[in-house]
Structure formats: C-alpha cells, structure tokens
N, C-alpha and C positions, 0 to 999 in steps of 0.2 A: 365701285368699289366698296360698297357698303359690306360687304360679305367679306371680303378681304378682313378688311378693317375689324373684324371682331374673334378674328383667328388670333390668339394672343399665347405667349410659352411667359410663364417665370424665368427669370434670369438667375442662372447657378453661381452663385455667387463662390464658394467654395472651390471652384476651379482654380480660383485665381486670388483667392482672400489673402493669402501669402501678399501678393504686391499691392493689395489693396484693403488693407487694414483701417479703415477709416471709419465714424461715424457715421451711420444715414441720418439726415435731416429731411424734414419735410415742410414744406410750407403750401396750405390750401389756396389756389391762384388761380381766382375766379371758377371754382370750383374745381380745379383740375391738381393735382398731387405734382407738385414743384419740388426735385430732388435736390439737394447741394449738400456740399461739405462746407463742415466752419472747426478748421483744426487750431488753436494758440491763442495767442495774445498778444496785444499790439496796434501797431497801424495797419489797417486793413488793405490785402493784396487781393483783388478781386482777378480772378482767372477766368477768358470765357473762350469756350472750344466750338471748332468749326463742325462740317461735316466731312463721314461719317463718325467723327471720334466722340468722346463723353468725358466727364469728370475725371474718368480712368488716365488718362491721354496728362494730365496734371501732374501725377501721385508723385514724381521725384522731386516734383519744385515743392508740393505739399509740404513733401519729408524735409527739405533742403531749407523752407523758410519758418514752417510752426514753430520753430523754437524761438525766432525774436518777432513773428510775425502772427498776426489773424489771417488767416488762407482762405477767402470765400470761392468756394468752384461749384457753379449751379450746372445740373445737366439741362439744356433748352425743354422744354416742353416736344414728347414723342421723341427722346435721345437719351441714352444711359438708363437708371432707374425713375425716372421721372415718369407721368404719366404718359400715353402715349392715344390718344384720345383719334376719333373719325371725324373726318372733315364735317361734320354735324357740329362738333362741340369746337372747336377749333380750327382757326384758316391758314394756319404755316404760313404767314408771312411776317417779312420784315419789321414792320411797325409791333406786331403783336410781341416779337420778343425783346424789342426795345421794352414796350410796358412792363413784361415781367421783369425784366432785370429790374427797373425801376421800383417795380413794387416790391421783389423780395429784397431791396435794401432797404426802404424804409420800412418794411416790416424788422429789419434787423437793425434799424435807425443806424443805420452806415451814409453819415450824408456829408462826411467833410474826412479831406486827408486819404482818398480814396486811391492807390495805386493799380493801373489797369493793364493787365496781363492778357494781349489777343491774339487769335489764331485763326484762322481760314475764316468764315463766316463770320464769326466770334469780332472780326477787326470792324466789319461791319457796323453790326451790335455793339460793337463797345466805343465804337465816333460818335454814332449818331447818340445815345446816350452821353458822351461826353460834349458834344455840340450841346447838347439838350442842357447841362448842367455844369457846364466848365469852373466856376468855383469849388466844385466836391473833387474833383481831381487833380491831384499831386502828383504825378508821374504817370508814363504813359510808357508799356514795352510794348515792341511791334514785331509778331515772328510770321514770317511767308504768311501776309494775307493784303486786304486791301481795303482803303478807307474812300474811294473812288471811282468812278467809272476807269474799266481797261485804257491803259494808258496807248498811246499811239492807235489810237481805234483798232485793237487788235480783237479779233473775237472768237468764240469759245474754243478750246479746244476741243477736236473730234467726238472725244469720249463724252464730254460735257453736252455739245452740243445734240450729240444722240439722244441721249435723257433729256434733253429742256423740251427738245421739239417732237421728235420720234415715239409720240404718245401709245400706239401701239403694239412698240417696242420695249419701251423701256417700265410701263406696270408691270411687266412678266419676268422682265431681267434684274429690274431691282427689287419687286418686292418678292416675288416667289424665285428667281436666283440670286441674291442679293448680293447684284455685282458690284454692288460700289462698293460696300462695306468689304467683303470679301477680297479685293480687290485691289483695296486701299492698301491694307497692312503687308503686301506684295511689293509695291508700286511708287509708293508714298515714301518710304523710308531708303535710304542707300544701303546699310546693313541688314542681313537676313535676321529678321525679330524671333526670338525664342518661341516655341510657341505655347507658352502658358503666356506670354504676351500679345501674341496674335489672338488667341484665346478671350484675352480681359477684353480687348481692344473691341472686338467683333460679339462678343457675348450678349449685348443688349438687342442686337439686331436676327435675335433667332428664330423669326417665324415672317410670313409673310403682313400680319398685322404688324408685327413690331418695327416697319420698315418703312413706315409713311413718310416719316421724317427725311429720310435719306433721300426720297424723292422730292417732295417738294421742295429742300432744300435749296436744289436744285433748278426747278420750275420755278420757284421764286425771283432767281437771279434776274433782274432787269436787263433786258436789250434795244428796248422801243418805250416814244414814251405812253404807249396803251398801255404799258405791265403794269400792275398793280402797286410794286415798290419803286418803279421810278423815280417819284417824285423826289419820297424818301434819300434815297441815291445823288442824286442830281444835290437836295441841300447841303447832305454828306461832302460830295464833290467842288462843290462853289465855295463851304464855307470851313474848309477841314485846317487850313492856314489859322484859323481863328487862333489854333490851341497850339501856335508854337512860342506860345512864353511856359509851357509847361517842358518840363525835361520829359525828355523822347530815348530813349533805346531803343537801336531796330539789332535783333538777330537775325541771321538769312542765311538759309538754304540753298544754295545756287540749286543743283540740284533736283527742281520742283517745275513740274510739265506744265501747271497752273500757274499760281504766282512764281513764274521768271525770273530773270534780272531787271526787266525791264519795268515791271512793280519795284523792287527794289530800287531801281535809280530816280524812280518818279516819287518814292517815300522822301528819298535823299534830296531830289529837287526840291522839295515842298518844306522838307525840315533840316536846313542844311545845317544847324547847330545839335542835330542830334546825334548822340553816339553811337555809329556802329561797328558792327562787326559782324564778315562775309564769311561763312564755311564753303569752301570750295566742295570737300567731300559730304556732305548732307544734303539731305532731301525736303520734300515737305513735310515730313514728319519730324523734325528739329529735334525736337525734343527726344524722341528715341535716337537718334543719329547722335547726339552728342549732348547727355543730361547731364554732366558734369561739369563739362565746360560753359552751357547755359546758368547752370545754378552760379557756378562762380560768377560770371559775369553779370547776371541780376541782383546778387547781393551786394558787389561792391559800386554797384548803380546806386542799389536803393543807399546805403549809408553814404556815397558822395551828395545827394540830395535829400538830407532830413526834413522830417516835417517843422 
C-alpha cells in the first residue's frame, strides 16, 4: 500500500465553498496536520463525524448554532482537510482517534461544559472520550451511531463485511474505485442530494492516497477479541450507562442499512430518560435529509439543559 499512499491530490474547495464558508484551522497533532472548524462563541458544542464524511457533514449545524455557541468540528486524521498519512505514520485505530480528540480539546482549552454531537464512527470515539472524562460532558446528542457492540449479536451488513474481510477486493475497490465514499452519497440519504452537496461530501477522497481512512475505519471494526480495538469497544459497551446522568438527545433516521432500528432501540433501552425523535423518512445521512428539523430539535434541547 505504500505506493498508493503516496498518490495525493489537493482538495478543490472552490467547487463547494458557498456551502462551506468557514475558516479552516489546523493543530499539529503528533506531527500531523489536524484540521478543525472553530466557529462562534459560548458553550462548546463538539461535533464528531464518522466514515466517510467530514466536517462538511455538520455545515448546517455550524450555521444554525454558531450564533449562540462555540462549534468545534474536527476532521479525523485521514478525513476531510486533515492530513492523510501512510500506515507508517498513523495506525488509524479507535484509541488513536480518541487520543487525537483529547489532545485537540486540551489545545483549545475546552475541558468543561462540552456538548458532544456524534454520528457513525464518531459515536464510538465520542463515547470513549466521554467515559474517559465524564466530568467534562454537559450534554450528549446521538445520531445514527453506536457506543456498544452490535445489538442482538448482529453481524456486519454484507457491504461492510466485504470491505472488512475481503482484502483483495476491498483495497482496489475502496482505494482505487472510491467505492465507499462515492456509494455513500447515494445510499446513505433518503433524498437525492444536489450535485454540489455530493461534491462536498466526497471531495477529500479524490485519489487513492486520500482514501486510506475510509478503508481503515471499516477494517478497525472489532468483531472478535483478537481485533486491536475490541478491548476499547468492550470498555464502552460495559460502561456506557455510567453516562446516564448526562442529558441526552437521540435523533434517528429509520432507513439506515447499517445503524438500523435495533441500534435505536438499544440506545433507548440503555438511556430510557433520553429525549428521542425518530424520522421514518430519513436515512443514515440524517443531517442531509432533515437539516432544519435536526437544527430545531438541537437548539431546543440545548436551551432545555443550560450549563
């Protein structure tokens, strides 16, 4: 993979700058350029994306909240406008991603009153961080994600199983064919996305060397005890209810082929006092399907639970 990892192309922001008019900021994270947005002032709302999205996914939330709150949206290493290193410089494991977030928030001196909004793999990253520092967390906002092992002993959906286990297929399909990111813009939302939104979502993954994270995220899904991230996911799974004292808002799109309704019901079982809203006509990219409704529910929730 070394040769592929050296094939890089810059991201052309001009093609979707009208949708993403924010100031890019960078933090040197263990020698790697870690990109993040830092818009607005007030209580910090930290938004964590998953795979294969990036901070662009939260653009509508930044616009909706930054007038009253400080919105922090990092791009995980290998994603968005962050550096995309080879495997000799970064291991692309869950533990590293939690440590990245920890260091960024220390760098920004954000260590109390944090609202975490999470999606997809951002959920596991955020829940491990919250369990590590529960005293720093003021609110939790959950959108189509997990902080536990698959409920009801569910297996991986077939598309993810192919990428997770069929390495001879996965490497060329994801790295060379951009299978994961390109397919997601059509499969993850229920609505047909405008061309400029599709461009924005996929722009950082514009060549094989820029797609390593989209492959490694899937390959890091722990399914057995021997997998490197298994212990950390087990820690989250076994301790997640320690966060019950923290106000939680659950926003869920039903038509999600990965985080389906079993995941929603598992969140509800573990957090029966959480405020929850279920969208029948939304999918995995909930924030693309229901941007205005999500922003409204989030703003109401933040005001219901002031710092």
